[in-house]
C-alpha positions as CSV (number, residue, x, y, z in Angstrom):
1,X,156.6,-2.7,-93.3
2,X,160.1,-1.5,-94.0
3,X,162.4,-4.4,-94.8
4,X,166.1,-4.6,-95.4
5,X,165.4,-5.4,-99.0
6,X,163.2,-2.3,-99.3
7,X,166.1,-0.2,-97.9
8,X,168.7,-1.8,-100.2
9,X,166.4,-1.5,-103.3
10,X,165.9,2.2,-102.5
11,X,169.6,3.0,-101.7
12,X,170.8,1.3,-104.9
13,X,168.2,3.2,-107.0
14,X,169.3,6.5,-105.4
15,X,173.0,5.7,-105.9
16,X,172.4,4.7,-109.5
17,X,170.4,7.8,-110.2
18,X,172.9,10.1,-108.5
19,X,170.5,11.1,-105.8
20,X,171.3,11.8,-102.1
21,X,171.0,8.4,-100.4
22,X,168.5,7.9,-97.6
23,X,166.3,11.0,-98.2
24,X,163.0,9.2,-99.0
25,X,160.2,9.0,-96.5
26,X,159.6,5.5,-95.2
27,X,156.0,5.5,-96.6
28,X,157.4,5.8,-100.1
29,X,159.9,2.9,-99.7
30,X,158.2,0.4,-97.5
31,X,156.4,-2.8,-98.7
32,X,152.6,-2.4,-98.9
33,X,150.3,-4.1,-98.3
34,X,151.7,-5.9,-95.3
35,X,150.9,-9.6,-95.1
36,X,150.4,-10.6,-91.4
37,X,149.4,-13.7,-89.6
38,X,147.4,-14.4,-86.4
39,X,149.0,-15.5,-83.2
40,X,147.0,-18.8,-83.4
41,X,147.7,-19.6,-87.0
42,X,149.1,-23.0,-87.8
43,X,152.8,-23.0,-88.8
44,X,152.4,-25.1,-91.9
45,X,150.0,-22.5,-93.4
46,X,152.3,-19.7,-92.4
47,X,155.3,-21.5,-93.9
48,X,153.5,-22.2,-97.2
49,X,152.4,-18.6,-97.5
50,X,155.9,-17.2,-96.7
51,X,157.3,-19.5,-99.4
52,X,154.7,-18.4,-101.9
53,X,155.3,-14.7,-101.1
54,X,159.1,-15.0,-100.8
55,X,159.2,-13.6,-97.3
56,X,161.7,-14.4,-94.6
57,X,159.6,-13.0,-91.8
58,X,156.0,-12.2,-91.1
59,X,154.4,-9.8,-88.5
60,X,152.1,-11.5,-86.0
61,X,149.0,-9.6,-85.0
62,X,146.4,-10.1,-82.3
63,X,143.2,-8.1,-82.5
64,X,144.9,-5.6,-84.9
65,X,148.0,-5.1,-82.7
66,X,151.5,-6.2,-83.5
67,X,152.6,-8.9,-81.0
68,X,155.7,-10.2,-82.7
69,X,157.1,-11.7,-85.8
70,X,157.8,-15.2,-87.1
71,X,160.9,-16.0,-89.1
72,X,161.9,-18.8,-91.5
73,X,164.5,-19.9,-88.9
74,X,161.8,-20.2,-86.2
75,X,159.6,-22.2,-88.5
76,X,162.4,-24.5,-89.5
77,X,163.2,-25.1,-85.8
78,X,159.6,-25.8,-84.9
79,X,159.2,-28.2,-87.8
80,X,162.4,-30.0,-87.0
81,X,161.4,-30.3,-83.3
82,X,158.0,-31.7,-84.4
83,X,159.8,-34.4,-86.4
84,X,161.9,-35.5,-83.5
């Protein structure tokens, strides 16, 4: 998965080292391994895992296929709705 932080980290490194910016292959810059969650996973477990891994979003997969992503904002909204 290629995140904004991956891009920023790489561009800053290239700028600092006097290299042409943006020339690296995605495979060399992206985060691996990718942590995913199942579409039927409970939001508390996902939220705890995202906090532990310092992630703001998580890909959602179903039978090995990407079906979406869950974000911290969505989790916060769901938890706040649950409390109401």
